[in-house]
KOLVO-72801 format. One record per residue: z, y, x of N, C-alpha, C in turn. Coordinates in steps of 0.05 Angstrom, whole numbers, padded with zeros to 5 digits, always signed. Example, Ala and Ser with C-alpha at 12.3 -4.5 7.8 and 13.67 -1.06 7.14 Angstrom:
% residues 2
+00156-00114+00264+00156-00090+00246+00156-00066+00264
+00142-00045+00257+00143-00021+00273+00157+00001+00258
***
This chain:
% residues 232
-00260+00248-00575-00251+00222-00584-00274+00200-00579
-00298+00206-00583-00318+00187-00578-00321+00181-00550
-00319+00202-00534-00322+00194-00502-00297+00176-00494
-00271+00182-00504-00251+00166-00496-00253+00138-00507
-00263+00132-00530-00269+00106-00540-00289+00093-00523
-00311+00104-00514-00330+00090-00499-00319+00083-00470
-00303+00104-00460-00291+00099-00434-00272+00072-00433
-00255+00071-00454-00237+00046-00453-00251+00022-00462
-00275+00025-00478-00290+00003-00483-00301-00010-00458
-00310+00008-00442-00324+00001-00416-00304-00012-00399
-00279-00001-00397-00258-00012-00384-00250-00040-00392
-00249-00043-00416-00244-00070-00430-00264-00089-00421
-00291-00083-00422-00312-00102-00418-00309-00110-00384
-00302-00090-00371-00297-00097-00340-00276-00118-00336
-00253-00113-00351-00228-00130-00348-00232-00157-00361
-00249-00159-00379-00252-00186-00397-00260-00211-00382
-00275-00214-00359-00280-00236-00346-00257-00244-00334
-00239-00227-00323-00212-00236-00309-00194-00251-00326
-00196-00246-00355-00176-00257-00372-00181-00286-00373
-00206-00296-00366-00212-00326-00370-00195-00342-00344
-00186-00328-00324-00174-00342-00303-00143-00345-00307
-00132-00364-00303-00101-00368-00304-00091-00364-00331
-00100-00380-00349-00088-00381-00377-00087-00354-00389
-00108-00338-00388-00109-00313-00399-00097-00288-00385
-00087-00293-00359-00076-00270-00346-00096-00254-00337
-00094-00225-00340-00114-00206-00332-00106-00195-00304
-00123-00201-00285-00119-00190-00259-00133-00165-00254
-00123-00143-00259-00137-00118-00257-00142-00111-00228
-00157-00089-00220-00161-00081-00193-00136-00071-00181
-00120-00057-00199-00094-00045-00190-00078-00068-00181
-00075-00089-00197-00058-00111-00190-00071-00125-00165
-00095-00124-00158-00106-00139-00139-00100-00122-00111
-00094-00096-00116-00088-00077-00093-00058-00077-00087
-00044-00089-00102-00014-00089-00100-00005-00096-00073
-00020-00115-00055-00010-00125-00031-00019-00105-00008
-00033-00084-00016-00045-00066+00004-00025-00056+00025
-00003-00042+00015+00014-00030+00033+00030-00050+00054
+00029-00075+00044+00043-00095+00064+00023-00109+00084
-00001-00105+00078-00023-00120+00095-00034-00097+00115
-00041-00109+00138-00053-00094+00161-00079-00088+00153
-00088-00061+00155-00117-00050+00154-00129-00052+00180
-00151-00068+00183-00167-00068+00207-00187-00046+00207
-00185-00028+00227-00202-00004+00231-00225-00016+00249
-00249-00020+00236-00269-00033+00252-00286-00012+00269
-00287-00016+00294-00298+00004+00312-00330+00001+00311
-00344+00021+00314-00372+00020+00313-00390+00014+00336
-00377+00014+00360-00392+00008+00386-00405+00030+00395
-00398+00054+00381-00412+00080+00393-00389+00094+00406
-00389+00101+00432-00365+00110+00446-00353+00135+00435
-00372+00153+00429-00363+00181+00418-00349+00179+00391
-00361+00161+00374-00352+00159+00347-00326+00143+00350
-00321+00123+00365-00297+00106+00364-00274+00123+00377
-00282+00137+00396-00256+00156+00409-00247+00173+00387
-00262+00187+00372-00257+00205+00349-00241+00189+00329
-00253+00166+00320-00239+00150+00300-00212+00140+00309
-00209+00133+00334-00183+00126+00342-00162+00147+00341
-00173+00169+00350-00155+00193+00348-00147+00203+00320
-00168+00203+00303-00162+00212+00275-00144+00191+00259
-00150+00163+00261-00134+00146+00249-00104+00146+00261
-00101+00147+00285-00076+00150+00296-00058+00171+00287
-00073+00193+00281-00056+00217+00271-00055+00220+00243
-00071+00205+00227-00076+00211+00199-00065+00188+00182
-00072+00162+00189-00068+00140+00173-00038+00134+00167
-00032+00135+00143-00003+00134+00137+00003+00114+00114
-00018+00103+00101-00012+00084+00076-00011+00055+00081
-00012+00047+00106-00010+00019+00110-00009+00012+00140
+00002-00009+00149-00003-00017+00179-00030-00017+00185
-00037-00013+00211-00066-00014+00218-00066-00025+00246
-00091-00031+00254-00098-00038+00281-00129-00035+00284
-00139-00034+00308-00168-00031+00313-00178-00057+00319
-00204-00062+00312-00219-00089+00321-00247-00082+00321
-00264-00099+00334-00291-00095+00338-00307-00111+00315
-00332-00110+00315-00349-00119+00293-00346-00151+00295
-00345-00162+00320-00344-00192+00317-00320-00201+00305
-00298-00186+00311-00269-00196+00297-00274-00193+00268
-00283-00171+00258-00288-00166+00232-00303-00187+00218
-00327-00196+00228-00344-00216+00218-00327-00245+00220
-00310-00250+00236-00296-00273+00239-00270-00274+00217
-00261-00254+00210-00238-00252+00192-00240-00243+00164
-00263-00229+00158-00267-00216+00135-00264-00235+00110
-00268-00258+00112-00266-00279+00089-00242-00295+00091
-00221-00287+00103-00195-00296+00104-00177-00275+00088
-00159-00285+00075-00139-00267+00059-00119-00256+00076
-00125-00241+00096-00105-00231+00116-00104-00200+00119
-00127-00190+00114-00127-00161+00123-00145-00146+00100
-00142-00120+00102-00160-00101+00090-00178-00088+00113
-00201-00079+00107-00219-00070+00131-00230-00043+00124
-00226-00023+00143-00241+00000+00141-00262+00000+00159
-00287+00003+00149-00311+00001+00166-00335+00018+00157
-00357+00017+00173-00380+00034+00165-00403+00013+00159
-00420+00019+00142-00441+00007+00139-00467+00024+00129
-00491+00021+00135-00511+00038+00130-00534+00027+00114
-00549+00043+00097-00572+00033+00087-00596+00051+00100
-00618+00051+00088-00638+00066+00100-00633+00096+00104
-00617+00106+00086-00614+00137+00087-00585+00145+00095
-00567+00131+00088-00537+00141+00094-00520+00119+00109
-00500+00130+00121-00476+00114+00131-00452+00117+00112
-00441+00096+00105-00419+00098+00089-00394+00089+00100
-00371+00100+00096-00343+00092+00102-00335+00074+00077
-00328+00048+00083-00320+00029+00064-00293+00019+00069
-00278+00014+00048-00251-00003+00049-00258-00028+00037
-00252-00049+00044-00256-00074+00032-00231-00093+00037
-00226-00108+00016-00205-00128+00015-00216-00154+00026
-00204-00167+00049-00215-00191+00060-00204-00214+00045
-00222-00234+00042-00216-00258+00027-00237-00277+00020
-00236-00300+00011-00258-00319+00004-00273-00304-00021
-00299-00316-00027-00316-00305-00046-00308-00314-00072
-00292-00334-00075-00286-00345-00103-00257-00356-00100
-00247-00361-00125-00221-00374-00126-00201-00355-00138
-00175-00352-00135-00156-00336-00146-00164-00307-00143
-00167-00293-00163-00176-00267-00159-00157-00246-00144
-00133-00255-00144-00115-00238-00128-00118-00238-00096
-00134-00259-00087-00137-00263-00059-00165-00264-00050
-00186-00258-00070-00214-00261-00062-00224-00234-00052
-00246-00234-00038-00257-00210-00026-00263-00191-00046
-00261-00165-00041-00264-00144-00058-00272-00117-00045
-00293-00105-00051-00299-00076-00046-00284-00056-00061
-00267-00042-00047-00249-00025-00056-00259+00000-00065
-00272+00014-00043-00280+00039-00048-00300+00048-00024
-00320+00066-00030-00340+00074-00009-00345+00103-00013
-00351+00116+00009-00359+00143+00009-00379+00150+00032
-00403+00163+00023-00422+00170+00044-00410+00189+00063
-00416+00186+00088-00403+00202+00110-00422+00215+00129
-00446+00201+00134-00467+00212+00153-00493+00204+00144
-00514+00215+00158-00542+00204+00152-00541+00177+00167
-00560+00162+00162-00564+00134+00174-00569+00139+00205
-00560+00122+00221-00563+00123+00251-00539+00135+00264
-00542+00140+00290-00516+00152+00304-00511+00180+00293
-00486+00184+00285-00480+00208+00275-00482+00234+00296
-00489+00257+00283-00490+00281+00299-00463+00295+00300
-00459+00310+00319-00434+00323+00326-00425+00339+00300
-00443+00353+00286-00434+00368+00264-00428+00351+00241
-00437+00326+00240-00427+00307+00219-00399+00296+00225
-00394+00293+00251-00368+00282+00258-00345+00300+00253
-00352+00326+00251-00329+00345+00246-00314+00338+00221
-00324+00328+00199-00312+00323+00173-00298+00294+00172
-00301+00278+00193-00285+00254+00193-00257+00254+00186
-00240+00274+00195-00215+00274+00182-00213+00274+00152
-00230+00289+00138-00230+00294+00110-00235+00268+00098
-00256+00252+00108-00264+00228+00096-00240+00207+00097
-00227+00207+00120-00203+00188+00122-00183+00194+00103
-00176+00221+00098-00157+00230+00078-00165+00225+00048
-00191+00228+00044-00201+00220+00016-00196+00192+00010
-00201+00174+00028-00201+00147+00024-00169+00140+00017
-00156+00153+00036-00124+00148+00029-00114+00157+00004
-00125+00181-00007-00116+00193-00032-00126+00174-00055
-00151+00163-00051-00160+00144-00072-00141+00120-00075
-00137+00107-00049-00119+00085-00050-00095+00089-00064
-00079+00111-00058-00052+00119-00067-00055+00120-00097
-00076+00129-00107-00081+00131-00138-00086+00108-00151
-00106+00092-00137-00116+00067-00147-00093+00045-00150
-00075+00046-00132-00054+00026-00134-00035+00032-00161
-00036+00055-00173-00018+00058-00194-00036+00064-00222
-00063+00069-00220-00077+00075-00240-00103+00061-00245
-00108+00046-00265-00132+00033-00270-00156+00055-00274
-00152+00076-00281-00172+00097-00285-00185+00103-00257
-00166+00106-00240-00175+00110-00211-00187+00088-00197
-00175+00066-00203-00181+00041-00186-00211+00032-00194
-00215+00034-00221-00242+00027-00227-00262+00052-00228
-00253+00074-00216-00273+00097-00212-00281+00096-00183
-00301+00114-00177-00309+00118-00150-00294+00138-00138
-00302+00146-00112-00285+00167-00097-00283+00192-00115
-00302+00199-00131-00302+00225-00146-00283+00224-00170
-00270+00198-00175-00245+00200-00193-00222+00215-00183
-00223+00223-00157-00199+00239-00146-00204+00270-00147
-00225+00276-00157-00233+00306-00157-00210+00325-00171
-00206+00344-00158-00185+00365-00170-00201+00389-00181
-00186+00405-00197-00197+00432-00203-00192+00452-00183
-00209+00470-00181-00205+00490-00162-00185+00511-00171
-00165+00515-00156-00141+00533-00164-00154+00562-00163
-00139+00579-00182-00149+00607-00180-00139+00620-00158
-00157+00636-00147-00150+00652-00122-00158+00638-00096
-00169+00614-00097-00177+00599-00073-00207+00610-00065
-00209+00613-00041-00233+00620-00030-00254+00598-00029
-00276+00600-00041-00297+00580-00039-00322+00589-00022
-00322+00575-00002-00346+00580+00018-00371+00565+00010
-00393+00578+00006-00417+00562+00000-00437+00559+00022
-00434+00570+00044-00452+00567+00069-00442+00541+00085
-00458+00524+00092-00450+00499+00103-00442+00504+00131
-00455+00523+00146-00450+00528+00174-00422+00542+00178
-00419+00561+00160-00393+00577+00159-00371+00557+00148
-00377+00540+00129-00358+00521+00123-00347+00503+00143
-00367+00497+00160-00360+00476+00184-00339+00491+00202
-00344+00514+00206-00326+00533+00226-00300+00532+00213
-00300+00541+00187-00272+00544+00175-00258+00518+00175
-00271+00498+00169-00259+00472+00171-00245+00464+00199
-00262+00469+00218-00251+00465+00245-00226+00482+00251
-00226+00507+00239-00206+00524+00244-00179+00515+00224
-00184+00500+00205-00162+00493+00189-00154+00517+00170
-00175+00533+00162-00169+00557+00145-00149+00548+00122
-00134+00569+00113-00114+00564+00092-00127+00570+00066
-00121+00555+00043-00129+00563+00017-00161+00566+00014
-00176+00548+00027-00204+00554+00029-00217+00525+00021
-00241+00527+00008-00256+00502+00000-00283+00506+00014
-00293+00487+00024-00320+00489+00041-00336+00465+00030
-00365+00469+00035-00382+00447+00025-00386+00427+00049
-00394+00402+00043-00402+00383+00061-00430+00373+00048
-00450+00377+00065-00476+00366+00057-00483+00339+00074
-00488+00322+00059-00495+00295+00075-00524+00290+00070
-00542+00292+00088-00570+00290+00084-00578+00264+00091
-00599+00251+00080-00612+00225+00087-00624+00225+00114
-00630+00204+00127-00638+00202+00151-00669+00216+00150
-00683+00215+00130-00711+00225+00130-00708+00239+00100
-00721+00263+00100-00719+00280+00074-00746+00277+00062
-00745+00283+00037-00772+00284+00022-00763+00289-00009
-00786+00291-00025-00782+00300-00054-00768+00275-00069
-00771+00252-00063-00760+00230-00074-00732+00222-00066
-00722+00236-00047-00698+00229-00034-00675+00246-00046
-00651+00237-00042-00625+00252-00049-00609+00257-00030
-00591+00277-00032-00568+00283-00013-00543+00284-00031
-00521+00284-00012-00495+00287-00028-00483+00314-00020
-00469+00323-00040-00455+00349-00037-00426+00345-00045
-00407+00350-00026-00377+00348-00030-00368+00375-00026
-00345+00384-00040-00329+00406-00034-00302+00395-00028
-00290+00406-00005-00262+00397+00002-00247+00418+00012
-00222+00419+00011-00203+00438+00021-00199+00435+00053
-00198+00460+00066-00196+00456+00096-00171+00449+00105
-00150+00452+00092-00124+00448+00103-00113+00418+00094
-00116+00411+00068-00104+00387+00061-00125+00367+00049
-00150+00372+00053-00171+00354+00048-00174+00341+00021
-00166+00357+00001-00171+00351-00027-00199+00353-00034
-00209+00336-00054-00238+00335-00064-00241+00354-00086
-00260+00370-00088-00264+00388-00112-00293+00384-00122
-00311+00372-00107-00338+00366-00120-00349+00342-00105
-00364+00323-00119-00377+00303-00108-00401+00297-00127
-00422+00302-00115-00447+00299-00131-00469+00288-00113
-00486+00274-00123-00513+00263-00113-00536+00283-00124
-00552+00298-00108-00569+00315-00115-00600+00309-00104
-00618+00311-00121-00646+00307-00112-00654+00331-00092
-00671+00322-00075-00683+00342-00055-00708+00351-00070
-00710+00377-00071-00731+00390-00085-00757+00403-00068
-00751+00398-00043-00772+00409-00024-00784+00389-00007
***
């Protein structure tokens, strides 16, 4: 009971500033995502030929929740502050590269049309991704899509991170714990199997963190998402 009260109190604090706009109308994140299915999602290419070729292939075969088209970084920068598109793109910090979905728009004004970070997920170490990291690109694309589908109808999911879409592991499902074997099983598309995805920082050390995910090999559902400290 106490946890539930704190959860809804925090959600209320998040929504409170929006109530001051437009005669008390509350524009929740779910409401701000209502135009997503009708708008084109710009898939921003990285400029790395191997990554872009795979990205085009996987988006073409997997993206199903909105119209889409590809663009380069220059077009993204020119249009990101117009209320015309959503953008699926990559950004890096010192340690990781993230896949992000953002809503294009101005930085202020009507909340329904302003810029908004929708969701992000770590996908590679910082720098040009390695072949073994690219293997899991299909899963990351599907995880973003599942988050969007749930966020458009649920405030709990819309205000949560990617880990808000975690599922419980079904009984009888094989759970692989070895990263190398898991990569092989993922490539093979093994049935009823969950594998680990480990995303390491560009440089490791005792004060660094890595991410551990568990996903199913066939339908790419999320079963674990944790940031863990490196102890070596």
